[in-house]
C-alpha positions as CSV (number, residue, x, y, z in Angstrom):
1,X,53.9,243.0,201.0
2,X,51.5,246.0,200.9
3,X,51.0,245.5,197.2
4,X,50.2,241.9,197.7
5,X,47.8,242.5,200.6
6,X,46.0,245.1,198.6
7,X,46.3,243.3,195.3
8,X,47.8,246.5,193.9
9,X,49.4,247.2,190.6
10,X,53.1,246.8,189.9
11,X,55.4,247.2,186.9
12,X,54.9,249.1,183.7
13,X,52.5,248.5,182.1
14,X,50.6,248.1,185.3
15,X,49.5,244.6,186.2
16,X,47.7,243.3,189.3
17,X,50.0,241.6,191.6
18,X,47.7,238.5,191.8
19,X,48.1,238.2,188.0
20,X,51.9,238.7,188.2
21,X,52.2,236.0,190.9
22,X,50.2,233.6,188.8
23,X,52.3,234.3,185.7
24,X,55.5,233.9,187.8
25,X,54.3,230.6,189.3
26,X,53.6,229.4,185.8
27,X,56.9,230.5,184.5
28,X,58.9,228.7,187.2
29,X,56.5,225.8,187.8
30,X,59.2,223.3,186.7
31,X,61.6,224.3,189.6
32,X,59.1,225.0,192.3
33,X,58.6,222.4,195.1
34,X,54.9,223.2,195.0
35,X,54.5,222.2,191.4
36,X,52.5,219.0,192.3
37,X,49.7,221.2,193.6
38,X,49.0,222.7,190.2
39,X,47.5,221.1,187.1
40,X,44.8,221.8,184.5
41,X,42.2,219.9,186.5
42,X,43.2,221.1,190.1
43,X,40.6,222.7,192.3
44,X,42.1,225.6,194.1
45,X,40.7,226.5,197.6
46,X,41.5,230.0,198.9
47,X,42.1,230.3,202.6
48,X,39.7,232.5,204.6
49,X,41.0,235.7,206.2
50,X,41.8,235.7,209.9
51,X,38.8,238.0,210.4
52,X,35.2,237.4,209.4
53,X,34.5,238.3,205.8
54,X,32.4,241.4,205.1
55,X,30.4,241.5,201.8
56,X,32.4,243.3,199.1
57,X,35.7,243.3,200.9
58,X,39.0,242.3,199.1
59,X,39.9,238.6,199.5
60,X,43.4,238.3,198.1
61,X,43.6,234.5,198.3
62,X,40.5,234.3,196.2
63,X,42.0,236.7,193.7
64,X,45.3,234.7,193.6
65,X,43.4,231.4,193.1
66,X,41.4,233.0,190.3
67,X,44.5,234.3,188.6
68,X,46.2,230.9,188.9
69,X,43.1,229.3,187.2
70,X,43.3,232.0,184.4
71,X,46.9,230.9,183.8
72,X,45.8,227.3,183.4
73,X,47.2,226.2,186.8
74,X,43.9,224.9,188.0
75,X,40.4,224.1,186.7
76,X,38.3,226.0,189.1
77,X,38.2,227.9,192.4
78,X,36.1,226.4,195.2
79,X,35.0,228.7,198.0
80,X,34.2,225.8,200.3
81,X,36.1,227.1,203.4
82,X,34.3,229.7,205.5
83,X,35.6,231.3,208.7
84,X,32.9,231.2,211.4
85,X,35.0,232.8,214.2
86,X,37.7,235.4,213.9
87,X,41.2,234.5,215.0
88,X,42.4,236.5,218.0
């Protein structure tokens, strides 16, 4: 969980967990119940954090969406959702 929240490195040779997740999703796409959400022309929308975003902070859902696109599981990432109030 900590590696995922920090988009840390895992395995040898080291790989970002966002890239590993994307590769794993691609590898098992045929058996995943979420397979209909991914295609070469899908637009992936990362969910905002529960707190307000600060410039330059890590946004793991955006990294995951970008990694999925790099694996051919989407066409683009759209940053169309913005949190205007933090969750309490």
